All heavy atoms as an XYZ file, in Angstrom:
694
protein
N       0.840     -1.203      0.056
C      -0.004      0.009      0.001
C       0.897      1.226      0.000
O       1.720      1.395      0.805
C      -0.929     -0.069      1.230
C      -1.830      1.085      1.315
S      -2.903      0.799      2.738
C      -4.092      2.093      2.490
N       0.628      2.151     -0.857
C       1.469      3.337     -1.000
C       0.822      4.479     -0.179
O      -0.325      4.653     -0.173
C       1.469      3.743     -2.494
C       2.414      4.865     -2.815
S       2.356      5.190     -4.562
C       4.056      5.037     -4.915
N       1.717      5.133      0.517
C       1.288      6.323      1.445
C       0.892      7.457      0.551
O       1.503      7.705     -0.510
C       2.415      6.708      2.369
N      -0.154      8.112      0.945
C      -0.617      9.303      0.177
C       0.208     10.495      0.546
O       0.487     10.742      1.722
C      -2.097      9.615      0.484
C      -2.652     10.681     -0.316
C      -4.151     10.905     -0.068
O      -4.732     10.219      0.781
N      -4.785     11.859     -0.777
N       0.696     11.193     -0.400
C       1.493     12.425     -0.201
C       0.548     13.583     -0.075
O      -0.285     13.797     -0.949
C       2.498     12.549     -1.345
C       3.464     11.454     -1.421
C       3.284     13.936     -1.106
C       4.325     11.382     -2.631
N       0.682     14.372      0.971
C      -0.147     15.556      1.144
C       0.690     16.800      0.881
O       1.893     16.844      1.138
C      -0.719     15.605      2.598
O       0.364     15.672      3.528
C      -1.593     14.429      2.836
N       0.017     17.791      0.543
C       0.652     19.084      0.224
C       0.846     19.908      1.542
O       0.169     19.619      2.507
C      -0.225     19.897     -0.744
O      -1.414     20.371     -0.106
N       1.744     20.834      1.476
C       1.937     21.680      2.621
C       0.701     22.459      3.020
O       0.372     22.751      4.187
C       3.075     22.670      2.223
C       3.805     21.868      1.190
C       2.817     21.039      0.502
N      -0.107     22.781      2.043
C      -1.403     23.539      2.283
C      -2.317     22.652      3.047
O      -2.951     23.073      4.067
C      -2.010     23.891      0.942
C      -3.390     24.611      1.107
C      -4.012     24.964     -0.275
N      -5.390     25.368     -0.079
C      -6.410     24.528     -0.155
N      -6.213     23.248     -0.354
N      -7.690     24.933      0.058
N      -2.487     21.380      2.697
C      -3.362     20.476      3.393
C      -2.828     20.235      4.818
O      -3.627     20.190      5.789
C      -3.511     19.117      2.670
C      -4.118     19.300      1.287
C      -4.235     18.091      3.465
C      -5.583     19.849      1.357
N      -1.491     20.087      4.953
C      -0.931     19.943      6.316
C      -1.231     21.156      7.194
O      -1.537     21.062      8.384
C       0.549     19.660      6.213
C       0.875     18.298      5.699
C       0.313     17.195      6.496
O       0.470     17.230      7.735
O      -0.230     16.219      5.941
N      -1.140     22.386      6.591
C      -1.396     23.610      7.334
C      -2.901     23.671      7.783
O      -3.156     23.909      8.959
C      -1.119     24.786      6.472
C      -1.565     26.177      7.144
C      -1.592     27.348      6.223
N      -2.372     27.287      5.102
C      -3.694     27.471      4.978
N      -4.369     27.795      6.063
N      -4.280     27.413      3.813
N      -3.780     23.308      6.906
C      -5.206     23.313      7.208
C      -5.487     22.234      8.269
O      -6.212     22.569      9.215
C      -6.067     23.046      5.911
C      -5.926     24.210      4.959
C      -7.527     22.843      6.330
C      -6.516     23.920      3.599
N      -4.936     21.075      8.130
C      -5.118     20.038      9.124
C      -4.637     20.502     10.519
O      -5.302     20.280     11.494
C      -4.342     18.768      8.749
N      -3.467     21.157     10.583
C      -2.978     21.595     11.879
C      -3.934     22.728     12.453
O      -4.237     22.681     13.656
C      -1.530     22.221     11.696
C      -1.086     22.790     13.001
C      -0.614     21.952     14.046
C      -1.098     24.159     13.250
C      -0.156     22.482     15.252
C      -0.659     24.667     14.457
C      -0.229     23.845     15.403
O       0.159     24.357     16.616
N      -4.366     23.556     11.596
C      -5.299     24.615     12.074
C      -6.586     24.050     12.590
O      -7.090     24.470     13.553
C      -5.594     25.607     10.952
C      -4.423     26.522     10.634
C      -4.773     27.459      9.446
O      -5.258     26.999      8.402
N      -4.498     28.732      9.649
N      -7.120     23.024     11.895
C      -8.355     22.345     12.331
C      -8.099     21.656     13.679
O      -8.882     21.792     14.648
C      -8.839     21.327     11.257
C      -9.376     22.040     10.056
C      -9.855     20.377     11.893
C      -9.646     21.123      8.837
N      -6.961     20.924     13.806
C      -6.649     20.284     15.062
C      -6.544     21.282     16.149
O      -7.110     21.063     17.295
C      -5.286     19.518     14.876
C      -4.858     18.932     16.181
C      -5.192     17.737     16.748
C      -3.883     19.580     17.097
N      -4.550     17.610     17.977
C      -3.748     18.719     18.188
C      -3.220     20.783     17.071
C      -2.983     19.017     19.248
C      -2.406     21.033     18.163
C      -2.307     20.222     19.250
N      -5.864     22.415     15.914
C      -5.724     23.376     16.999
C      -7.098     23.990     17.349
O      -7.313     24.145     18.561
C      -4.820     24.543     16.442
C      -4.528     25.525     17.514
C      -3.469     25.530     18.379
C      -5.333     26.735     17.775
N      -3.604     26.633     19.208
C      -4.706     27.371     18.888
C      -6.509     27.297     17.249
C      -5.198     28.550     19.411
C      -7.000     28.421     17.802
C      -6.346     29.082     18.850
N      -7.964     24.227     16.438
C      -9.279     24.797     16.737
C     -10.089     23.800     17.512
O     -10.729     24.176     18.491
C     -10.029     25.130     15.413
C     -11.306     25.896     15.570
C     -11.104     27.261     16.146
C     -12.040     25.954     14.223
N     -10.075     22.547     17.158
C     -10.817     21.537     17.954
C     -10.299     21.449     19.338
O     -11.084     21.438     20.317
C     -10.747     20.170     17.169
C     -11.519     20.167     15.920
C     -11.244     19.043     18.144
C     -11.284     18.919     15.025
N      -8.979     21.438     19.511
C      -8.375     21.380     20.846
C      -8.664     22.656     21.682
O      -8.997     22.541     22.835
C      -6.878     21.189     20.740
C      -6.524     19.789     20.216
C      -6.870     18.660     21.071
O      -6.660     18.792     22.345
O      -7.405     17.677     20.549
N      -8.531     23.788     21.065
C      -8.725     25.061     21.724
C     -10.195     25.243     22.205
O     -10.427     25.782     23.280
C      -8.306     26.253     20.800
C      -8.420     27.543     21.566
O      -7.715     27.787     22.580
O      -9.182     28.432     21.096
N     -11.136     24.757     21.456
C     -12.533     24.967     21.787
C     -13.150     23.746     22.361
O     -14.376     23.657     22.461
C     -13.327     25.377     20.530
C     -12.872     26.771     20.049
C     -13.888     27.287     19.022
N     -13.459     28.553     18.515
C     -14.040     29.171     17.488
N     -15.120     28.570     16.919
N     -13.630     30.326     17.120
N     -12.331     22.731     22.672
C     -12.854     21.466     23.331
C     -13.953     20.852     22.435
O     -14.923     20.354     22.943
C     -13.257     21.717     24.691
N     -13.794     20.938     21.124
C     -14.798     20.292     20.280
C     -16.017     21.163     19.942
O     -16.915     20.735     19.247
N     -16.089     22.318     20.596
C     -17.261     23.247     20.380
C     -17.089     24.087     19.145
O     -16.990     25.299     19.192
C     -17.522     24.093     21.670
C     -18.011     23.336     22.829
C     -19.410     22.755     22.483
O     -20.250     23.482     21.984
O     -19.602     21.494     22.780
N     -16.944     23.414     17.977
C     -16.889     24.089     16.785
C     -17.468     23.242     15.669
O     -17.730     22.081     15.829
C     -15.404     24.411     16.334
S     -14.353     22.912     16.411
N     -17.821     23.878     14.552
C     -18.480     23.205     13.458
C     -17.605     23.306     12.165
O     -16.612     23.992     12.210
C     -19.857     23.862     13.131
O     -19.587     25.202     12.743
C     -20.768     23.824     14.356
N     -18.030     22.646     11.150
C     -17.327     22.746      9.879
C     -17.300     24.224      9.385
O     -16.301     24.661      8.841
C     -17.917     21.837      8.811
C     -17.657     20.398      8.966
C     -18.457     19.577      7.995
C     -16.181     20.081      8.815
N     -18.359     24.945      9.688
C     -18.384     26.333      9.230
C     -17.306     27.142     10.014
O     -16.637     27.984      9.392
C     -19.790     26.898      9.501
N     -17.148     26.870     11.296
C     -16.114     27.511     12.023
C     -14.724     27.152     11.497
O     -13.862     28.015     11.405
C     -16.173     27.098     13.527
C     -17.478     27.465     14.218
O     -18.080     28.511     13.835
O     -17.851     26.814     15.122
N     -14.537     25.883     11.165
C     -13.244     25.468     10.671
C     -12.974     26.161      9.319
O     -11.846     26.593      9.061
C     -13.243     23.938     10.535
C     -13.323     23.162     11.751
S     -13.438     21.380     11.348
C     -14.091     20.787     12.850
N     -13.992     26.192      8.455
C     -13.779     26.756      7.096
C     -13.453     28.322      7.257
O     -12.570     28.770      6.646
C     -15.047     26.603      6.269
N     -14.085     28.964      8.189
C     -13.834     30.332      8.394
C     -12.458     30.582      9.016
O     -11.736     31.483      8.594
C     -14.931     30.935      9.377
O     -14.611     32.244      9.741
N     -12.039     29.742      9.932
C     -10.788     29.845     10.589
C      -9.614     29.502      9.617
O      -8.592     30.251      9.673
C     -10.718     28.887     11.737
C      -9.502     28.993     12.621
C      -9.252     30.139     13.387
C      -8.558     27.977     12.572
C      -8.083     30.204     14.134
C      -7.384     28.078     13.372
C      -7.154     29.183     14.158
N      -9.732     28.532      8.771
C      -8.658     28.138      7.890
C      -8.651     28.787      6.510
O      -7.613     28.806      5.857
C      -8.731     26.567      7.647
O      -9.923     26.281      6.923
C      -8.616     25.800      8.924
N      -9.792     29.240      6.076
C      -9.873     29.809      4.720
C     -10.176     28.769      3.626
O     -10.191     29.043      2.515
N     -10.381     27.531      4.145
C     -10.688     26.460      3.176
C     -12.115     26.236      3.132
O     -12.902     26.804      3.957
C      -9.968     25.148      3.709
N     -12.602     25.390      2.199
C     -14.038     25.147      2.128
C     -14.447     24.144      3.154
O     -13.650     23.446      3.714
C     -14.363     24.565      0.703
O     -13.803     23.247      0.589
N     -15.783     24.085      3.425
C     -16.334     23.111      4.385
C     -15.965     21.667      3.937
O     -15.703     20.833      4.701
C     -17.791     23.298      4.532
C     -18.227     24.556      5.253
C     -19.721     24.584      5.386
N     -20.133     25.930      5.921
C     -21.391     26.173      6.272
N     -22.283     25.299      6.131
N     -21.627     27.350      6.681
N     -16.126     21.482      2.605
C     -15.824     20.173      2.122
C     -14.402     19.727      2.347
O     -14.152     18.593      2.742
C     -16.148     20.139      0.569
C     -15.931     18.737      0.002
C     -16.226     18.709     -1.501
O     -16.519     19.706     -2.111
N     -16.158     17.522     -2.095
N     -13.468     20.660      2.144
C     -12.047     20.341      2.418
C     -11.842     20.011      3.902
O     -11.145     19.053      4.234
C     -11.156     21.506      2.028
O     -11.280     21.715      0.541
C      -9.681     21.280      2.350
N     -12.495     20.809      4.762
C     -12.362     20.560      6.210
C     -12.996     19.251      6.562
O     -12.404     18.457      7.365
C     -13.017     21.678      6.976
S     -12.184     23.340      6.801
N     -14.118     18.910      5.976
C     -14.758     17.675      6.242
C     -13.898     16.502      5.793
O     -13.752     15.515      6.557
C     -16.110     17.635      5.566
O     -16.713     16.370      5.647
N     -13.303     16.590      4.659
C     -12.517     15.473      4.121
C     -11.232     15.257      4.960
O     -10.784     14.153      5.212
C     -12.080     15.740      2.658
C     -13.233     15.645      1.709
C     -12.968     16.116      0.296
O     -11.921     16.732      0.044
N     -13.789     15.761     -0.664
N     -10.614     16.398      5.427
C      -9.456     16.292      6.268
C      -9.812     15.645      7.602
O      -9.100     14.736      8.113
C      -8.822     17.657      6.478
C      -8.124     18.176      5.253
C      -7.832     17.634      7.666
C      -7.691     19.618      5.203
N     -10.969     16.060      8.200
C     -11.389     15.452      9.456
C     -11.628     13.950      9.284
O     -11.244     13.197     10.140
C     -12.622     16.201     10.014
S     -12.238     17.798     10.692
N     -12.303     13.634      8.179
C     -12.604     12.211      7.953
C     -11.313     11.380      7.795
O     -11.156     10.366      8.391
C     -13.480     12.123      6.718
C     -14.344     10.875      6.748
C     -15.337     10.790      5.625
N     -16.073     12.067      5.353
C     -16.095     12.709      4.211
N     -15.473     12.213      3.166
N     -16.849     13.820      4.068
N     -10.376     11.913      7.008
C      -9.101     11.219      6.764
C      -8.304     11.105      8.044
O      -7.665     10.033      8.209
C      -8.357     12.015      5.725
C      -7.005     11.376      5.365
C      -6.938     10.288      4.527
C      -5.830     11.914      5.872
C      -5.746      9.679      4.189
C      -4.631     11.306      5.561
C      -4.561     10.160      4.724
O      -3.323      9.640      4.449
N      -8.329     12.097      8.898
C      -7.484     12.057     10.117
C      -8.188     11.400     11.251
O      -7.647     11.218     12.368
C      -7.154     13.526     10.547
C      -6.393     14.346      9.526
C      -4.953     13.972      9.457
N      -4.268     14.565      8.326
C      -3.216     15.316      8.446
N      -2.641     15.553      9.602
N      -2.656     15.832      7.364
N      -9.477     11.040     11.069
C     -10.254     10.349     12.111
C     -10.764     11.324     13.159
O     -10.958     10.881     14.301
N     -10.995     12.550     12.852
C     -11.492     13.578     13.776
C     -12.967     13.823     13.648
O     -13.487     14.764     14.242
C     -10.708     14.966     13.556
C      -9.280     14.818     13.755
C      -8.541     13.921     14.418
C      -8.304     15.744     13.148
N      -7.231     14.199     14.329
C      -7.013     15.288     13.587
C      -8.412     16.855     12.270
C      -5.840     15.947     13.162
C      -7.260     17.506     11.948
C      -6.034     17.025     12.373
N     -13.662     12.995     12.880
C     -15.128     13.250     12.641
C     -15.940     13.419     13.879
O     -16.902     14.060     13.900
C     -15.649     12.232     11.645
O     -15.022     12.373     10.420
N     -15.571     12.674     14.926
C     -16.414     12.683     16.155
C     -15.916     13.606     17.180
O     -16.370     13.619     18.293
N     -15.004     14.509     16.795
C     -14.359     15.377     17.835
C     -14.921     16.804     17.736
O     -14.464     17.632     18.546
C     -12.863     15.413     17.600
C     -12.296     14.016     17.839
C     -10.800     14.059     17.922
N     -10.363     14.888     19.022
C      -9.172     15.496     19.019
N      -8.314     15.317     18.026
N      -8.852     16.229     20.044
N     -15.896     17.108     16.911
C     -16.494     18.445     16.860
C     -17.975     18.355     16.694
O     -18.524     17.316     16.352
C     -15.841     19.257     15.699
C     -16.112     18.623     14.334
C     -17.175     18.998     13.602
C     -15.238     17.701     13.796
C     -17.403     18.425     12.317
C     -15.419     17.105     12.565
C     -16.504     17.514     11.826
O     -16.712     16.965     10.612
N     -18.701     19.497     16.957
C     -20.122     19.543     16.744
C     -20.472     19.460     15.328
O     -19.910     20.051     14.483
C     -20.675     20.868     17.310
C     -21.015     20.749     18.781
C     -21.758     21.955     19.239
N     -21.044     23.220     19.142
C     -21.384     24.174     18.432
N     -22.494     24.221     17.724
N     -20.685     25.342     18.407
N     -21.583     18.720     15.067
C     -22.037     18.611     13.644
C     -22.978     19.725     13.231
O     -23.095     20.003     12.033
C     -22.756     17.287     13.448
C     -21.925     16.053     13.806
C     -20.689     15.921     12.976
C     -19.923     14.685     13.258
N     -18.570     14.873     13.599
N     -23.562     20.353     14.200
C     -24.586     21.342     13.844
C     -24.276     22.645     14.633
O     -23.760     22.584     15.764
C     -25.994     20.940     14.117
C     -26.384     19.705     13.310
S     -28.106     19.202     13.742
C     -29.017     20.500     13.099
N     -24.629     23.768     14.040
C     -24.488     25.018     14.755
C     -25.540     25.220     15.805
O     -26.677     24.656     15.623
C     -24.496     26.181     13.762
N     -25.311     26.013     16.821
C     -26.333     26.301     17.755
C     -27.334     27.252     17.136
O     -27.053     27.959     16.218
C     -25.718     27.010     18.983
C     -24.876     26.095     19.777
C     -24.512     26.718     21.150
N     -23.816     25.761     21.935
C     -22.672     25.950     22.515
N     -22.121     27.096     22.412
N     -22.087     25.055     23.194
N     -28.551     27.173     17.717
C     -29.628     28.099     17.226
C     -29.290     29.502     17.635
O     -28.780     29.800     18.724
C     -30.926     27.576     17.898
O     -31.875     28.535     17.631
N     -29.611     30.378     16.683
C     -29.457     31.812     17.033
C     -30.769     32.463     17.525
O     -30.858     33.673     17.592
C     -29.006     32.587     15.750
C     -27.635     32.111     15.322
N     -26.439     32.394     16.026
C     -27.227     31.464     14.236
C     -25.443     31.893     15.394
N     -25.904     31.290     14.331
N     -31.701     31.574     17.905
C     -32.947     32.072     18.408
C     -32.699     32.704     19.778
O     -31.777     32.372     20.538
C     -33.921     30.976     18.558
N     -33.594     33.599     20.181
C     -33.496     34.352     21.440
C     -33.692     33.319     22.521
O     -34.692     32.494     22.502
C     -34.564     35.427     21.485
C     -34.464     36.109     22.882
C     -34.283     36.479     20.474
N     -32.849     33.353     23.585
C     -33.071     32.465     24.762
C     -34.150     32.990     25.678
O     -33.989     34.046     26.247
C     -31.688     32.317     25.497
C     -31.808     31.399     26.713
O     -32.762     30.593     26.747
O     -30.948     31.447     27.562
N     -35.273     32.270     25.703
C     -36.384     32.699     26.544
C     -36.438     31.952     27.858
O     -37.408     32.000     28.531
C     -37.670     32.493     25.773
C     -37.854     33.451     24.652
O     -37.447     34.595     24.753
N     -38.485     32.966     23.537
N     -35.290     31.329     28.191
C     -35.250     30.552     29.433
C     -35.630     31.336     30.696
O     -36.521     30.954     31.435
N     -35.021     32.504     30.954
C     -35.341     33.294     32.128
C     -36.846     33.707     32.165
O     -37.480     33.675     33.233
C     -34.442     34.495     32.084
C     -33.299     34.025     31.274
C     -33.885     33.053     30.289
N     -37.402     34.050     30.991
C     -38.865     34.467     30.950
C     -39.704     33.246     31.292
O     -40.703     33.392     31.921
C     -39.156     34.994     29.547
C     -38.465     36.309     29.264
C     -38.713     36.736     27.848
O     -39.220     36.057     26.995
N     -38.275     37.986     27.558
N     -39.379     32.105     30.742
C     -40.119     30.913     31.008
C     -40.119     30.562     32.526
O     -41.095     30.261     33.049
C     -39.581     29.741     30.140
C     -40.296     28.406     30.318
C     -41.828     28.526     29.903
C     -39.675     27.371     29.497
N     -38.937     30.617     33.120
C     -38.837     30.328     34.557
C     -39.665     31.295     35.366
O     -40.324     30.911     36.264
C     -37.321     30.406     34.958
C     -36.575     29.224     34.327
C     -37.217     30.398     36.485
C     -35.083     29.245     34.485
N     -39.601     32.556     35.018
C     -40.411     33.617     35.789
C     -41.893     33.274     35.608
O     -42.628     33.369     36.577
C     -40.087     35.002     35.236
C     -38.722     35.508     35.669
O     -38.174     34.934     36.610
O     -38.255     36.449     34.982
N     -42.299     32.858     34.404
C     -43.737     32.587     34.160
C     -44.126     31.387     35.020
O     -45.252     31.307     35.561
C     -43.992     32.323     32.715
N     -43.288     30.327     35.071
C     -43.595     29.148     35.846
C     -43.618     29.441     37.305
O     -44.512     28.993     38.017
C     -42.578     27.982     35.568
C     -42.797     27.532     34.128
C     -42.743     26.889     36.517
C     -41.737     26.573     33.615
N     -42.663     30.272     37.824
C     -42.652     30.694     39.232
C     -43.952     31.478     39.559
O     -44.509     31.197     40.601
C     -41.457     31.544     39.511
C     -40.178     30.777     39.586
O     -40.208     29.550     39.718
O     -39.095     31.400     39.583
N     -44.393     32.367     38.681
C     -45.577     33.082     38.944
C     -46.785     32.140     39.005
O     -47.677     32.287     39.881
C     -45.827     34.150     37.855
C     -44.818     35.293     37.916
O     -44.163     35.413     38.966
O     -44.651     35.983     36.862
N     -46.852     31.203     38.129
C     -47.965     30.235     38.049
C     -47.976     29.395     39.330
O     -48.977     29.161     39.924
C     -47.917     29.350     36.791
C     -49.055     28.554     36.567
C     -50.332     29.297     36.266
O     -50.247     30.421     35.715
O     -51.435     28.772     36.564
N     -46.798     28.930     39.723
C     -46.694     28.025     40.965
C     -47.147     28.866     42.205
O     -47.796     28.412     43.083
C     -45.330     27.508     41.120
C     -44.909     26.414     40.125
C     -43.439     25.980     40.285
C     -45.792     25.142     40.282
N     -46.694     30.141     42.228
C     -47.034     30.970     43.365
C     -48.502     31.182     43.436
O     -49.139     31.185     44.536
C     -46.339     32.319     43.223
O     -44.930     32.212     43.365
N     -49.167     31.359     42.287
C     -50.609     31.555     42.314
C     -51.373     30.289     42.668
O     -52.416     30.338     43.312
C     -51.165     32.070     40.953
O     -50.999     31.116     39.997
N     -50.827     29.153     42.313
C     -51.445     27.907     42.652
C     -51.257     27.518     44.165
O     -52.141     26.982     44.795
C     -50.971     26.730     41.779
C     -51.400     26.751     40.327
C     -50.704     25.713     39.528
C     -52.874     26.573     40.189
N     -50.072     27.662     44.609
C     -49.686     27.137     45.946
C     -49.425     28.193     46.968
O     -49.026     27.896     48.053
C     -48.487     26.197     45.860
C     -48.705     25.017     44.933
C     -48.139     24.897     43.730
C     -49.589     23.962     45.358
C     -48.361     23.853     42.900
C     -49.771     22.848     44.557
C     -49.141     22.820     43.267
N     -49.544     29.442     46.634
C     -49.263     30.495     47.509
C     -47.763     30.812     47.532
O     -46.991     30.216     46.857
N     -47.345     31.762     48.281
C     -45.960     32.196     48.314
C     -44.992     31.206     48.974
O     -43.807     31.308     48.851
C     -45.867     33.555     49.058
C     -46.505     34.748     48.283
C     -45.839     34.865     46.904
O     -44.608     34.787     46.774
O     -46.576     35.153     45.947
N     -45.505     30.199     49.600
C     -44.651     29.160     50.223
C     -43.971     28.296     49.183
O     -42.967     27.656     49.465
C     -45.421     28.269     51.197
N     -44.481     28.270     48.001
C     -43.917     27.409     46.958
C     -42.590     27.906     46.431
O     -41.861     28.617     46.440
C     -44.876     27.251     45.816
């Protein structure tokens, strides 16, 4: 079996991807990698697959929707207070 020869560009991109994954503890996506390296998402995906890093990063981006968690908690607290009194 003949070893595949990689270009210095691919090695640079691979190192940058590895560094990004390590620095962010896997909290990055292919879009983040492409933006960071200047390569396409497909190139980043192929490098990750070839190097065995496919399971080391997030596959999907987080939602940019507004976080309504605190409002929901306040509404539930108000509802519980009305049902059980202020002791709840």
